[in-house]
All heavy atoms as an XYZ file, in Angstrom:
904
protein
N       0.845     -1.181      0.000
C       0.000      0.000      0.000
C       0.888      1.240      0.000
O       1.721      1.422      0.859
C      -0.907     -0.049      1.218
C      -1.835      1.101      1.341
C      -2.779      0.874      2.506
O      -2.804     -0.175      3.109
N      -3.553      1.863      2.797
N       0.710      2.083     -0.963
C       1.537      3.267     -1.155
C       1.038      4.416     -0.280
O      -0.142      4.685     -0.202
C       1.496      3.662     -2.636
C       2.456      4.752     -3.009
C       3.867      4.232     -3.075
C       4.768      5.336     -3.616
N       6.111      5.228     -3.176
N       1.998      5.075      0.391
C       1.674      6.235      1.217
C       1.267      7.408      0.341
O       1.895      7.676     -0.677
C       2.896      6.666      2.037
C       3.145      5.844      3.246
C       4.377      6.341      3.983
O       5.165      5.537      4.377
N       4.556      7.625      4.148
N       0.227      8.128      0.770
C      -0.204      9.312      0.035
C       0.503     10.557      0.544
O       0.684     11.514     -0.182
C      -1.722      9.483      0.155
C      -2.486      8.373     -0.519
C      -3.976      8.542     -0.365
C      -4.672      7.363     -1.027
N      -6.057      7.277     -0.709
N       0.900     10.523      1.802
C       1.557     11.671      2.413
C       2.914     11.216      2.910
O       3.050     10.127      3.461
C       0.715     12.201      3.580
C       1.359     13.338      4.309
C       1.333     14.612      3.790
C       2.013     13.122      5.512
C       1.938     15.669      4.451
C       2.622     14.165      6.191
C       2.579     15.450      5.660
N       3.926     12.050      2.727
C       5.284     11.684      3.127
C       5.934     12.869      3.830
O       5.832     14.001      3.368
C       6.083     11.321      1.865
C       7.397     10.666      2.156
C       7.257      9.168      2.058
C       8.620      8.541      2.022
N       8.833      7.599      3.093
N       6.572     12.598      4.962
C       7.351     13.619      5.665
C       8.398     12.927      6.515
O       8.273     11.742      6.838
C       6.453     14.483      6.553
O       6.059     13.768      7.710
N       9.422     13.653      6.886
C      10.473     13.106      7.744
C       9.884     12.651      9.084
O      10.225     11.603      9.613
C      11.569     14.150      7.950
C      12.781     13.621      8.662
C      13.879     14.695      8.677
C      15.218     14.066      8.843
N      16.009     13.952      7.652
N       8.965     13.443      9.620
C       8.330     13.105     10.900
C       7.524     11.811     10.789
O       7.591     10.956     11.670
C       7.420     14.259     11.365
C       8.164     15.530     11.728
C       8.517     16.411     10.540
O       8.134     16.105      9.397
O       9.209     17.424     10.761
N       6.782     11.671      9.708
C       6.008     10.445      9.504
C       6.936      9.242      9.367
O       6.653      8.171      9.914
C       5.117     10.573      8.267
C       4.269      9.345      7.928
C       3.339      8.986      9.075
C       3.473      9.581      6.657
N       8.045      9.418      8.665
C       9.024      8.332      8.520
C       9.529      7.873      9.882
O       9.638      6.669     10.143
C      10.218      8.783      7.672
C       9.885      8.882      6.193
O       8.803      8.414      5.780
O      10.725      9.427      5.455
N       9.822      8.824     10.757
C      10.342      8.498     12.092
C       9.280      7.783     12.920
O       9.559      6.759     13.568
C      10.841      9.777     12.794
C      12.097     10.299     12.083
C      11.122      9.528     14.276
C      12.498     11.714     12.478
N       8.062      8.280     12.889
C       6.978      7.660     13.661
C       6.689      6.257     13.134
O       6.491      5.319     13.909
C       5.718      8.544     13.630
C       5.973      9.811     14.444
C       4.501      7.799     14.153
C       4.933     10.886     14.271
N       6.683      6.113     11.828
C       6.431      4.795     11.234
C       7.537      3.808     11.609
O       7.256      2.653     11.947
C       6.313      4.940      9.718
C       5.710      3.739      9.047
C       5.412      4.025      7.587
O       6.278      4.529      6.854
N       4.208      3.713      7.164
N       8.783      4.261     11.586
C       9.890      3.397     12.009
C       9.735      2.992     13.469
O       9.931      1.824     13.822
C      11.234      4.104     11.818
C      11.749      4.041     10.390
O      11.041      3.528      9.500
O      12.880      4.529     10.168
N       9.382      3.940     14.331
C       9.220      3.641     15.755
C       8.123      2.602     15.960
O       8.277      1.668     16.757
C       8.898      4.916     16.528
N       7.036      2.742     15.232
C       5.935      1.782     15.336
C       6.391      0.390     14.888
O       6.095     -0.616     15.541
C       4.765      2.260     14.482
C       3.565      1.343     14.581
O       3.096      1.097     15.717
O       3.083      0.870     13.531
N       7.132      0.329     13.827
C       7.613     -0.961     13.321
C       8.653     -1.567     14.265
O       8.663     -2.779     14.488
C       8.183     -0.784     11.911
C       7.103     -0.520     10.890
C       7.649     -0.205      9.527
N       6.550     -0.070      8.569
C       6.648      0.572      7.423
N       7.790      1.132      7.058
N       5.609      0.651      6.618
N       9.527     -0.733     14.814
C      10.529     -1.229     15.764
C       9.878     -1.844     16.993
O      10.400     -2.792     17.571
C      11.487     -0.105     16.175
C      12.529      0.288     15.136
C      13.218      1.575     15.545
C      13.537     -0.835     14.929
N       8.743     -1.308     17.377
C       8.006     -1.816     18.541
C       7.572     -3.267     18.337
O       7.351     -3.993     19.293
C       6.794     -0.923     18.786
C       6.344     -0.928     20.225
O       7.195     -1.091     21.117
O       5.136     -0.755     20.450
N       7.447     -3.681     17.083
C       7.012     -5.044     16.776
C       8.180     -6.014     16.633
O       7.972     -7.203     16.427
C       6.194     -5.038     15.482
N       9.407     -5.511     16.750
C      10.594     -6.336     16.546
C      11.343     -6.589     17.852
O      11.100     -5.924     18.847
C      11.538     -5.642     15.551
C      10.993     -5.433     14.147
C      11.955     -4.587     13.325
C      10.742     -6.753     13.473
N      12.273     -7.540     17.833
C      13.136     -7.804     18.978
C      12.423     -8.547     20.096
O      11.376     -9.168     19.900
N      13.007     -8.470     21.287
C      12.486     -9.207     22.445
C      11.072     -8.780     22.799
O      10.212     -9.624     23.085
C      13.422     -9.016     23.640
N      10.814     -7.479     22.773
C       9.469     -7.009     23.099
C       8.484     -7.437     22.022
O       7.357     -7.839     22.316
C       9.465     -5.482     23.324
C      10.239     -5.178     24.605
C       8.045     -4.932     23.387
C      10.467     -3.716     24.876
N       8.906     -7.393     20.781
C       8.056     -7.861     19.687
C       7.700     -9.330     19.834
O       6.557     -9.735     19.596
N       8.669    -10.140     20.241
C       8.414    -11.568     20.468
C       7.391    -11.740     21.586
O       6.419    -12.487     21.458
C       9.726    -12.315     20.793
C      10.628    -12.365     19.558
C       9.434    -13.727     21.317
C      12.044    -12.843     19.830
N       7.596    -11.007     22.693
C       6.669    -11.108     23.825
C       5.261    -10.686     23.410
O       4.275    -11.362     23.749
C       7.174    -10.248     24.982
N       5.157     -9.593     22.695
C       3.847     -9.111     22.252
C       3.171    -10.119     21.321
O       1.956    -10.336     21.388
C       3.997     -7.771     21.523
C       4.335     -6.611     22.432
C       4.528     -5.329     21.662
N       3.330     -5.012     20.891
C       3.299     -4.194     19.850
N       4.400     -3.611     19.430
N       2.178     -3.951     19.211
N       3.952    -10.744     20.452
C       3.402    -11.706     19.501
C       2.788    -12.899     20.227
O       1.666    -13.317     19.917
C       4.499    -12.174     18.519
O       4.987    -11.030     17.816
C       3.972    -13.200     17.545
N       3.503    -13.444     21.202
C       2.965    -14.590     21.931
C       1.816    -14.193     22.857
O       0.885    -14.965     23.062
C       4.074    -15.328     22.684
C       4.926    -16.144     21.742
C       6.200    -15.730     21.421
C       4.436    -17.287     21.158
C       6.985    -16.457     20.532
C       5.202    -18.032     20.272
C       6.476    -17.614     19.953
N       1.871    -12.986     23.402
C       0.766    -12.500     24.218
C      -0.518    -12.423     23.381
O      -1.573    -12.891     23.799
C       1.110    -11.126     24.805
C       0.036    -10.605     25.707
O      -0.360    -11.257     26.670
N      -0.450     -9.411     25.418
N      -0.399    -11.847     22.197
C      -1.561    -11.708     21.321
C      -2.052    -13.086     20.842
O      -3.253    -13.341     20.813
C      -1.229    -10.814     20.119
C      -2.424    -10.551     19.249
C      -3.396     -9.640     19.637
C      -2.593    -11.222     18.042
C      -4.515     -9.403     18.841
C      -3.701    -10.988     17.241
C      -4.653    -10.078     17.646
O      -5.760     -9.854     16.859
N      -1.117    -13.953     20.485
C      -1.502    -15.298     20.054
C      -2.252    -16.038     21.147
O      -3.239    -16.734     20.886
N      -1.801    -15.893     22.391
C      -2.494    -16.515     23.510
C      -3.874    -15.915     23.714
O      -4.855    -16.632     23.958
N      -3.963    -14.596     23.600
C      -5.236    -13.901     23.726
C      -6.231    -14.410     22.689
O      -7.410    -14.582     22.965
C      -5.015    -12.390     23.569
C      -6.278    -11.594     23.486
C      -7.052    -11.372     24.616
C      -6.681    -11.057     22.270
C      -8.228    -10.627     24.526
C      -7.857    -10.316     22.175
C      -8.637    -10.105     23.312
N      -5.742    -14.695     21.473
C      -6.584    -15.191     20.392
C      -6.727    -16.722     20.423
O      -7.317    -17.305     19.523
C      -6.015    -14.756     19.036
C      -6.178    -13.286     18.762
C      -7.632    -12.932     18.649
C      -7.865    -11.738     17.792
N      -9.284    -11.491     17.564
N      -6.133    -17.345     21.438
C      -6.214    -18.799     21.620
C      -5.631    -19.564     20.422
O      -6.146    -20.610     20.032
C      -7.658    -19.232     21.903
C      -7.706    -20.553     22.632
O      -6.803    -20.881     23.392
N      -8.756    -21.309     22.408
N      -4.554    -19.044     19.865
C      -3.904    -19.702     18.734
C      -2.863    -20.698     19.237
O      -2.272    -20.507     20.292
C      -3.209    -18.668     17.851
C      -4.192    -17.747     17.178
C      -3.510    -16.767     16.290
N      -4.506    -15.903     15.670
C      -4.217    -14.798     15.038
N      -2.971    -14.398     14.920
N      -5.168    -14.073     14.503
N      -2.627    -21.727     18.452
C      -1.536    -22.630     18.780
C      -0.228    -21.876     18.600
O      -0.148    -20.921     17.820
C      -1.537    -23.878     17.876
O      -1.431    -23.459     16.525
C      -2.797    -24.700     18.054
N       0.795    -22.302     19.319
C       2.092    -21.650     19.190
C       2.732    -22.014     17.856
O       3.212    -21.145     17.128
C       3.018    -22.038     20.359
C       2.484    -21.426     21.656
C       4.445    -21.573     20.096
C       3.235    -21.878     22.900
N       2.698    -23.295     17.529
C       3.374    -23.763     16.325
C       2.715    -25.038     15.847
O       2.336    -25.898     16.636
C       4.851    -24.019     16.640
C       5.661    -24.609     15.507
C       5.758    -23.962     14.285
C       6.358    -25.800     15.672
C       6.515    -24.491     13.249
C       7.125    -26.336     14.642
C       7.199    -25.679     13.438
O       7.952    -26.192     12.412
N       2.572    -25.161     14.547
C       2.097    -26.380     13.921
C       2.854    -26.511     12.604
O       2.586    -25.767     11.663
C       0.588    -26.315     13.677
C       0.047    -27.583     13.048
O       0.799    -28.373     12.462
N      -1.246    -27.783     13.141
N       3.804    -27.445     12.547
C       4.616    -27.574     11.329
C       3.789    -27.931     10.091
O       4.254    -27.751      8.965
C       5.622    -28.671     11.667
C       5.115    -29.341     12.888
C       4.181    -28.400     13.570
N       2.556    -28.385     10.288
C       1.685    -28.732      9.156
C       1.075    -27.482      8.503
O       0.643    -27.542      7.356
C       0.542    -29.641      9.634
C       0.997    -30.918     10.313
C       1.675    -31.874      9.353
O       1.148    -32.065      8.245
O       2.747    -32.408      9.712
N       1.044    -26.370      9.232
C       0.437    -25.139      8.711
C       1.557    -24.155      8.370
O       2.169    -23.561      9.248
C      -0.544    -24.526      9.733
C      -1.634    -25.539     10.084
C      -1.150    -23.237      9.181
C      -2.549    -25.083     11.205
N       1.829    -24.028      7.104
C       2.917    -23.174      6.630
C       2.474    -21.712      6.589
O       1.297    -21.425      6.357
C       3.372    -23.602      5.230
C       3.822    -25.054      5.153
C       5.040    -25.299      6.000
C       5.487    -26.745      5.906
N       6.232    -27.173      7.059
N       3.414    -20.778      6.773
C       3.076    -19.359      6.642
C       2.550    -19.045      5.245
O       2.993    -19.630      4.262
C       4.408    -18.650      6.882
C       5.226    -19.623      7.663
C       4.806    -20.980      7.173
N       1.601    -18.135      5.165
C       1.026    -17.699      3.902
C       1.539    -16.295      3.609
O       1.139    -15.333      4.256
C      -0.502    -17.702      3.992
C      -1.172    -17.335      2.684
O      -0.463    -16.914      1.735
O      -2.400    -17.450      2.607
N       2.429    -16.178      2.653
C       3.052    -14.894      2.341
C       2.291    -14.109      1.276
O       2.737    -13.037      0.865
C       4.500    -15.113      1.901
C       5.390    -15.822      2.921
C       6.780    -16.039      2.367
C       5.434    -15.065      4.232
N       1.143    -14.621      0.852
C       0.394    -13.959     -0.213
C      -1.025    -13.583      0.205
O      -1.915    -13.500     -0.624
C       0.339    -14.866     -1.452
C       1.714    -15.124     -2.019
O       2.458    -14.186     -2.288
N       2.073    -16.383     -2.166
N      -1.229    -13.355      1.497
C      -2.559    -12.998      1.979
C      -2.892    -11.542      1.660
O      -2.012    -10.685      1.669
C      -2.637    -13.165      3.504
C      -2.747    -14.583      3.969
S      -3.062    -14.662      5.746
C      -1.421    -14.384      6.381
N      -4.170    -11.301      1.433
C      -4.641     -9.928      1.350
C      -4.718     -9.391      2.782
O      -4.628    -10.149      3.748
C      -6.046     -9.865      0.725
O      -6.969    -10.517      1.605
C      -6.082    -10.515     -0.659
N      -4.917     -8.096      2.916
C      -5.036     -7.488      4.242
C      -6.218     -8.116      4.987
O      -6.118     -8.434      6.170
C      -5.199     -5.949      4.130
C      -5.519     -5.335      5.471
C      -3.938     -5.337      3.546
N      -7.328     -8.321      4.299
C      -8.510     -8.918      4.932
C      -8.228    -10.351      5.389
O      -8.625    -10.747      6.483
C      -9.719     -8.895      3.980
C     -10.485     -7.600      4.023
C     -10.908     -7.205      5.433
O     -11.539     -8.004      6.141
O     -10.587     -6.068      5.829
N      -7.580    -11.139      4.558
C      -7.238    -12.510      4.930
C      -6.310    -12.512      6.140
O      -6.472    -13.328      7.039
C      -6.574    -13.243      3.765
C      -7.487    -13.555      2.623
C      -6.726    -14.074      1.409
O      -5.641    -13.595      1.073
N      -7.307    -15.066      0.739
N      -5.352    -11.597      6.142
C      -4.399    -11.508      7.241
C      -5.124    -11.200      8.549
O      -4.863    -11.801      9.574
C      -3.347    -10.436      6.933
C      -2.351    -10.244      8.040
C      -1.322    -11.155      8.231
C      -2.447     -9.165      8.913
C      -0.407    -10.991      9.261
C      -1.541     -8.991      9.931
C      -0.529     -9.911     10.102
O       0.366     -9.745     11.127
N      -6.058    -10.269      8.507
C      -6.804     -9.882      9.711
C      -7.663    -11.019     10.245
O      -7.910    -11.098     11.441
C      -7.675     -8.655      9.426
C      -6.879     -7.379      9.285
C      -7.791     -6.191      9.019
C      -6.987     -4.915      8.895
N      -7.847     -3.759      8.628
N      -8.123    -11.903      9.366
C      -8.995    -13.008      9.768
C      -8.229    -14.302     10.038
O      -8.811    -15.304     10.420
C     -10.047    -13.265      8.683
C     -11.037    -12.139      8.535
C     -12.027    -12.426      7.434
C     -12.996    -11.264      7.273
N     -13.946    -11.491      6.195
N      -6.931    -14.273      9.881
C      -6.114    -15.477     10.021
C      -6.189    -16.056     11.436
O      -6.220    -15.330     12.425
C      -4.658    -15.159      9.685
O      -3.846    -16.286      9.920
N      -6.222    -17.375     11.498
C      -6.169    -18.091     12.777
C      -4.932    -18.988     12.815
O      -4.874    -19.942     13.585
C      -7.443    -18.947     12.986
O      -7.538    -19.882     11.901
C      -8.688    -18.087     13.033
N      -3.962    -18.673     11.985
C      -2.742    -19.477     11.873
C      -1.961    -19.466     13.186
O      -2.125    -18.566     14.013
C      -1.873    -18.934     10.740
N      -1.095    -20.461     13.385
C      -0.267    -20.495     14.591
C       0.559    -19.216     14.760
O       0.931    -18.563     13.781
C       0.648    -21.704     14.357
C      -0.092    -22.562     13.384
C      -0.853    -21.611     12.516
N       0.859    -18.903     15.985
C       1.577    -17.676     16.319
C       2.910    -17.574     15.594
O       3.280    -16.499     15.117
C       1.773    -17.586     17.843
O       0.477    -17.538     18.452
C       2.555    -16.362     18.232
N       3.653    -18.655     15.484
C       4.963    -18.583     14.830
C       4.863    -18.134     13.370
O       5.791    -17.513     12.860
C       5.691    -19.925     14.929
C       7.046    -19.865     15.622
C       6.975    -19.294     17.009
C       7.717    -21.193     15.627
N       3.753    -18.410     12.726
C       3.594    -17.987     11.336
C       3.651    -16.470     11.202
O       4.087    -15.943     10.184
C       2.272    -18.507     10.767
C       2.294    -19.990     10.520
O       3.114    -20.712     11.075
N       1.378    -20.467      9.712
N       3.211    -15.760     12.239
C       3.194    -14.295     12.217
C       4.602    -13.720     12.007
O       4.756    -12.670     11.377
C       2.589    -13.777     13.518
C       2.467    -12.288     13.589
N       1.635    -11.568     12.759
C       3.059    -11.378     14.399
C       1.730    -10.276     13.058
N       2.587    -10.143     14.044
N       5.610    -14.426     12.497
C       6.986    -13.967     12.296
C       7.293    -13.866     10.802
O       7.916    -12.908     10.364
C       7.981    -14.922     12.964
C       8.032    -14.783     14.459
C       7.121    -15.453     15.259
C       8.977    -13.979     15.067
C       7.162    -15.326     16.640
C       9.026    -13.835     16.441
C       8.114    -14.514     17.228
N       6.856    -14.852     10.031
C       7.162    -14.910      8.603
C       6.203    -14.076      7.772
O       6.599    -13.510      6.751
C       7.152    -16.363      8.125
C       8.159    -17.183      8.881
C       7.771    -17.933      9.993
C       9.504    -17.154      8.542
C       8.706    -18.652     10.720
C      10.439    -17.867      9.259
C      10.030    -18.618     10.353
O      10.963    -19.313     11.078
N       4.965    -14.001      8.212
C       3.942    -13.277      7.465
C       4.037    -11.760      7.657
O       3.552    -11.014      6.814
C       2.556    -13.773      7.874
C       2.328    -15.215      7.475
C       1.139    -15.873      8.136
O       0.547    -15.281      9.070
O       0.796    -17.007      7.733
N       4.678    -11.312      8.738
C       4.775     -9.876      8.974
C       6.100     -9.427      9.591
O       6.796     -8.594      9.036
C       3.626     -9.411      9.861
C       3.648     -7.909     10.062
C       2.457     -7.411     10.825
C       2.533     -5.893     10.936
N       1.483     -5.357     11.772
N       6.439     -9.956     10.759
C       7.531     -9.389     11.547
C       8.883     -9.409     10.839
O       9.607     -8.412     10.854
C       7.642    -10.096     12.902
C       6.383    -10.045     13.765
C       6.613    -10.757     15.083
C       5.928     -8.614     13.983
N       9.242    -10.519     10.225
C      10.543    -10.606      9.565
C      10.611     -9.787      8.271
O      11.687     -9.609      7.708
C      10.910    -12.068      9.294
C      11.146    -12.909     10.557
C      11.342    -14.381     10.194
C      12.332    -12.397     11.351
N       9.484     -9.260      7.843
C       9.448     -8.427      6.642
C       9.662     -6.946      6.973
O       9.927     -6.138      6.088
C       8.097     -8.598      5.940
C       7.704    -10.038      5.585
C       6.298    -10.063      4.997
C       8.713    -10.666      4.644
N       9.547     -6.591      8.245
C       9.581     -5.183      8.634
C      10.927     -4.498      8.415
O      10.968     -3.318      8.083
C       9.148     -5.025     10.093
C       7.679     -5.341     10.376
C       7.414     -5.264     11.877
C       6.769     -4.395      9.613
N      12.021     -5.219      8.588
C      13.342     -4.570      8.477
C      13.560     -3.953      7.101
O      14.254     -2.958      6.974
C      14.472     -5.523      8.838
C      14.849     -6.507      7.767
C      16.098     -7.275      8.138
C      16.443     -8.321      7.129
N      16.781     -7.842      5.804
N      12.933     -4.509      6.090
C      13.093     -3.984      4.735
C      12.109     -2.852      4.428
O      12.111     -2.319      3.325
C      12.910     -5.114      3.713
C      14.024     -6.135      3.815
O      15.160     -5.752      4.163
O      13.763     -7.324      3.551
N      11.291     -2.489      5.404
C      10.304     -1.425      5.200
C      10.627     -0.170      6.007
O       9.835      0.756      6.054
C       8.911     -1.949      5.570
C       8.520     -3.155      4.713
C       7.115     -3.584      4.930
N       6.228     -2.527      4.438
C       4.988     -2.343      4.861
N       4.487     -3.127      5.782
N       4.245     -1.372      4.380
N      11.812     -0.147      6.610
C      12.194      0.996      7.426
C      12.529      2.193      6.539
O      12.990      2.033      5.407
C      13.372      0.635      8.321
C      13.118     -0.566      9.233
S      11.671     -0.419     10.278
C      12.307      0.711     11.491
N      12.320      3.389      7.091
C      12.494      4.621      6.333
C      13.817      5.335      6.596
O      14.365      5.960      5.699
C      11.358      5.596      6.668
C      10.001      5.029      6.331
O       9.746      4.658      5.198
N       9.128      4.951      7.310
N      14.304      5.268      7.822
C      15.486      6.051      8.212
C      16.692      5.143      8.403
O      16.549      3.944      8.651
C      15.217      6.811      9.526
O      15.081      5.858     10.591
C      13.968      7.682      9.422
N      17.889      5.717      8.331
C      19.097      4.910      8.508
C      19.173      4.359      9.932
O      19.560      3.204     10.126
C      20.347      5.717      8.167
O      20.435      6.868      8.967
N      18.802      5.146     10.925
C      18.794      4.656     12.307
C      17.765      3.547     12.459
O      18.028      2.519     13.090
C      18.493      5.808     13.289
O      19.500      6.811     13.130
C      18.484      5.320     14.722
N      16.595      3.740     11.881
C      15.558      2.712     11.933
C      16.022      1.416     11.291
O      15.783      0.329     11.815
N      16.710      1.516     10.173
C      17.221      0.328      9.480
C      18.240     -0.408     10.343
O      18.229     -1.637     10.410
C      17.838      0.719      8.138
C      16.806      1.156      7.128
C      17.444      1.662      5.849
C      16.346      2.182      4.946
N      16.806      2.713      3.690
N      19.117      0.333     10.997
C      20.141     -0.284     11.845
C      19.489     -1.001     13.031
O      19.812     -2.158     13.316
C      21.115      0.773     12.353
C      22.161      0.217     13.302
C      23.018      1.325     13.924
O      23.044      2.439     13.441
N      23.699      0.989     14.996
N      18.600     -0.318     13.723
C      17.927     -0.927     14.877
C      17.075     -2.117     14.452
O      17.032     -3.142     15.132
C      17.075      0.108     15.610
C      17.840      1.218     16.314
C      16.892      2.317     16.766
C      18.636      0.662     17.484
N      16.399     -1.988     13.324
C      15.567     -3.078     12.824
C      16.413     -4.307     12.508
O      16.007     -5.435     12.798
C      14.783     -2.634     11.599
N      17.590     -4.106     11.911
C      18.458     -5.241     11.583
C      18.879     -5.979     12.845
O      18.864     -7.209     12.891
C      19.688     -4.775     10.801
C      20.575     -5.920     10.334
C      19.894     -6.819      9.333
O      19.458     -6.360      8.281
N      19.778     -8.105      9.637
N      19.249     -5.227     13.891
C      19.648     -5.850     15.156
C      18.500     -6.668     15.750
O      18.693     -7.799     16.191
C      20.088     -4.772     16.150
C      21.381     -4.075     15.763
C      21.662     -2.828     16.600
O      20.969     -2.600     17.615
O      22.587     -2.074     16.230
N      17.319     -6.093     15.748
C      16.155     -6.784     16.327
C      15.722     -7.956     15.453
O      15.294     -8.990     15.961
C      15.014     -5.794     16.546
C      15.363     -4.772     17.615
C      14.269     -3.770     17.820
N      14.706     -2.727     18.741
C      13.884     -1.926     19.385
N      12.581     -2.024     19.215
N      14.359     -1.011     20.204
N      15.850     -7.796     14.154
C      15.549     -8.877     13.210
C      16.475    -10.067     13.475
O      16.016    -11.216     13.548
C      15.739     -8.353     11.778
C      15.520     -9.368     10.718
N      14.303     -9.543     10.101
C      16.368    -10.275     10.156
C      14.408    -10.507      9.207
N      15.649    -10.961      9.214
N      17.768     -9.785     13.625
C      18.737    -10.844     13.896
C      18.408    -11.556     15.206
O      18.525    -12.787     15.293
C      20.160    -10.272     13.952
C      20.640     -9.749     12.603
O      20.020    -10.066     11.559
O      21.637     -9.002     12.599
N      17.995    -10.806     16.207
C      17.617    -11.402     17.491
C      16.425    -12.346     17.305
O      16.428    -13.455     17.833
C      17.270    -10.292     18.499
C      16.906    -10.832     19.855
C      17.889    -11.097     20.801
C      15.587    -11.091     20.183
C      17.562    -11.606     22.047
C      15.249    -11.603     21.428
C      16.235    -11.855     22.358
O      15.905    -12.371     23.582
N      15.437    -11.917     16.533
C      14.275    -12.772     16.299
C      14.648    -14.026     15.519
O      14.135    -15.108     15.804
C      13.174    -11.995     15.576
C      12.509    -10.976     16.465
S      10.983    -10.249     15.805
C      11.382     -9.954     14.125
N      15.540    -13.900     14.559
C      15.981    -15.088     13.822
C      16.696    -16.062     14.754
O      16.511    -17.277     14.643
C      16.886    -14.693     12.656
C      16.121    -14.133     11.491
C      16.983    -13.915     10.263
O      18.198    -13.643     10.401
O      16.432    -14.017      9.159
N      17.507    -15.535     15.672
C      18.160    -16.395     16.661
C      17.145    -17.097     17.549
O      17.285    -18.285     17.853
N      16.112    -16.365     17.956
C      15.043    -16.966     18.757
C      14.377    -18.104     17.987
O      14.165    -19.192     18.526
C      13.990    -15.913     19.145
C      12.751    -16.533     19.719
C      12.702    -16.890     21.056
C      11.652    -16.790     18.921
C      11.574    -17.493     21.587
C      10.517    -17.398     19.445
C      10.480    -17.750     20.782
N      14.044    -17.862     16.733
C      13.384    -18.891     15.930
C      14.280    -20.115     15.755
O      13.810    -21.254     15.844
C      12.967    -18.322     14.570
C      11.821    -17.302     14.623
C      11.696    -16.581     13.284
C      10.519    -17.978     15.010
N      15.571    -19.899     15.523
C      16.499    -21.030     15.399
C      16.517    -21.856     16.681
O      16.505    -23.090     16.641
C      17.907    -20.542     15.059
C      18.009    -20.029     13.642
O      17.252    -20.415     12.759
N      18.943    -19.128     13.409
N      16.552    -21.178     17.830
C      16.545    -21.873     19.118
C      15.216    -22.610     19.322
O      15.188    -23.744     19.792
C      16.788    -20.883     20.268
C      16.829    -21.525     21.638
C      18.027    -22.434     21.850
O      19.071    -22.252     21.234
N      17.877    -23.421     22.718
N      14.114    -21.972     18.981
C      12.801    -22.597     19.121
C      12.741    -23.903     18.331
O      12.337    -24.939     18.856
C      11.690    -21.636     18.643
C      10.322    -22.235     18.755
C       9.563    -22.040     19.895
C       9.791    -23.021     17.727
C       8.290    -22.609     20.013
C       8.533    -23.596     17.839
C       7.788    -23.386     18.977
N      13.140    -23.849     17.064
C      13.085    -25.054     16.217
C      14.037    -26.132     16.722
O      13.701    -27.333     16.675
C      13.379    -24.720     14.756
C      12.333    -23.837     14.132
C      12.688    -22.650     13.509
C      10.979    -24.166     14.169
C      11.719    -21.832     12.929
C      10.014    -23.352     13.595
C      10.392    -22.194     12.982
O       9.443    -21.363     12.423
N      15.196    -25.741     17.206
C      16.148    -26.724     17.769
C      15.524    -27.427     18.959
O      15.614    -28.665     19.099
C      17.451    -26.042     18.154
N      14.868    -26.667     19.838
C      14.223    -27.288     21.004
C      13.037    -28.133     20.574
O      12.823    -29.229     21.090
C      13.779    -26.206     21.992
C      14.952    -25.518     22.669
C      14.532    -24.419     23.642
O      13.363    -24.425     24.105
O      15.369    -23.544     23.924
N      12.247    -27.630     19.630
C      11.067    -28.362     19.142
C      11.478    -29.725     18.576
O      10.814    -30.722     18.781
C      10.365    -27.538     18.067
C       9.104    -28.169     17.539
C       9.007    -29.047     16.485
C       7.790    -28.009     18.055
N       7.703    -29.413     16.306
C       6.930    -28.793     17.258
C       7.246    -27.262     19.105
C       5.560    -28.864     17.483
C       5.874    -27.331     19.307
C       5.054    -28.125     18.512
N      12.605    -29.729     17.880
C      13.090    -30.948     17.238
C      13.994    -31.800     18.148
O      14.581    -32.778     17.697
C      13.833    -30.592     15.945
C      12.901    -30.005     14.912
O      11.796    -30.474     14.717
N      13.348    -28.949     14.246
N      14.108    -31.391     19.412
C      14.905    -32.156     20.370
C      16.394    -32.078     20.121
O      17.144    -32.977     20.518
N      16.842    -31.013     19.492
C      18.264    -30.865     19.158
C      18.998    -29.973     20.135
O      20.207    -29.801     20.035
C      18.397    -30.297     17.733
C      17.776    -31.200     16.677
C      17.560    -30.492     15.347
O      17.872    -29.288     15.237
O      17.074    -31.151     14.425
N      18.281    -29.349     21.042
C      18.922    -28.434     22.006
C      18.376    -28.681     23.397
O      17.297    -29.144     23.592
C      18.669    -26.984     21.612
């Protein structure tokens, strides 16, 4: 969805909003929301859907881990400012490390 209005201030606010969804706090918020919606944490049989419309995304009942792939891990490439990009990359890397650890534990490898 293309922005109709653009300003430096909007870029900063948008980056801050996106950063809030990344990193350790983003992970905590994701699982909190998934629990609130009574979603399963993970189901390897249900793959992330990267081609959902906004309406489909809003109505999704997919496992919580799918949200990382359907939205959160895509945010780092949508940042507007150089500082936002740097912080997003750090938080993105942290989330990828979390996911690697999760799968290792799920598979009995850690």
